[in-house]
C-alpha positions in Angstrom: -28.0 -2.7 -12.6 -25.7 -2.5 -9.3 -27.2 -5.7 -7.4 -28.3 -5.1 -4.2 -25.0 -7.0 -2.6 -22.8 -5.0 -5.1 -24.3 -2.3 -3.4 -23.6 -3.6 0.0 -19.9 -4.9 -0.6 -19.0 -1.4 -1.5 -20.4 0.0 0.9 -18.1 -2.2 2.9 -15.2 -0.8 1.1 -16.3 2.8 1.7 -16.6 2.7 5.2 -13.5 1.2 5.9 -11.0 3.4 3.7 -12.9 6.4 5.5 -12.4 4.6 8.6 -8.2 3.8 7.8 -8.4 7.8 6.7 -9.0 8.7 9.7 -6.7 7.1 11.8 -4.2 7.5 9.0 -3.8 11.1 7.3 -1.3 10.3 4.9 -1.5 7.8 2.5 -0.1 6.7 -1.3 -1.1 3.7 -3.2 1.8 2.0 -4.9 2.9 -1.0 -6.4 5.2 -3.1 -5.2 6.7 -6.5 -5.6 8.9 -8.3 -3.5 11.9 -6.1 -3.5 10.5 -3.0 -3.4 8.1 -4.5 -0.4 11.9 -5.1 1.2 12.9 -1.2 0.5 9.5 -0.2 1.8 9.9 -2.0 4.9 13.9 -0.4 5.7 12.6 2.5 4.7 9.9 3.0 7.3 12.5 1.1 10.1 12.7 5.5 10.5 9.5 6.1 11.1 8.1 8.6 13.0 4.6 7.1 13.2 2.2 3.8 12.3 2.1 2.0 9.5 -0.2 -0.5 7.7 -0.2 -2.1 4.8 -3.8 -2.9 2.8 -4.6 -4.3 -0.4 -6.2 -1.2 -2.5 -9.8 -2.0 -1.2 -8.7 -1.2 2.6 -8.3 -5.0 3.5 -6.1 -7.0 5.1 -3.3 -7.8 3.0 -2.0 -11.4 4.7 1.0 -13.4 3.9 -1.2 -15.5 1.6 -2.3 -12.5 -0.5 0.6 -11.2 -0.8 1.9 -14.6 -2.2 -0.9 -15.3 -4.6 -1.4 -11.6 -6.1 2.4 -11.7 -6.8 2.6 -15.0 -8.8 -0.2 -13.9 -10.8 0.3 -10.4 -11.6 4.0 -9.9 -10.8 3.1 -7.0 -8.2 0.9 -6.1 -5.5 -1.2 -3.0 -5.4 -0.8 -1.5 -1.9 -2.0 1.4 0.0 0.0 2.2 2.5 -0.8 4.7 5.3 0.9 6.5 7.6 -0.4 8.2 10.7 2.2 10.6 11.1 3.0 12.1 7.0 5.9 13.1 7.5 6.1 9.3 7.2 5.4 10.4 3.4 8.7 11.2 2.6 10.7 8.5 4.0 8.3 6.1 1.0 9.0 8.4 -1.8 12.2 8.3 -1.2 12.5 4.7 -1.0 10.4 5.0 -4.2 13.0 7.2 -5.7 15.5 4.5 -4.5 14.3 1.5 -6.5 13.4 3.4 -10.1 17.2 4.7 -10.0 18.4 1.6 -9.0 16.0 0.2 -12.2 16.8 2.7 -14.3 19.1 1.2 -17.8 22.6 2.8 -18.6 22.6 4.8 -21.3 
């Protein structure tokens, strides 16, 4: 059974995600560490629109949040919100580059 407090929290998260989706038509969820964040920041230097990083519930991703979660599990689940859909390819390219660098040499 779900409590009233839980229902209120879920409704607030759903409203926040809906509002972000209306402002940022493209988004992608990523698991990011410090190295990945550097790649992402570098890739988005040439962006066309606005970019916002949030936690996976659409909440603020503060430096304290980042460091605390990273320390405990080694990565942070983020949503990258993009106002210009063309910027999604910049994010995907950065992800491919990181993955390629971490492939084992055979």
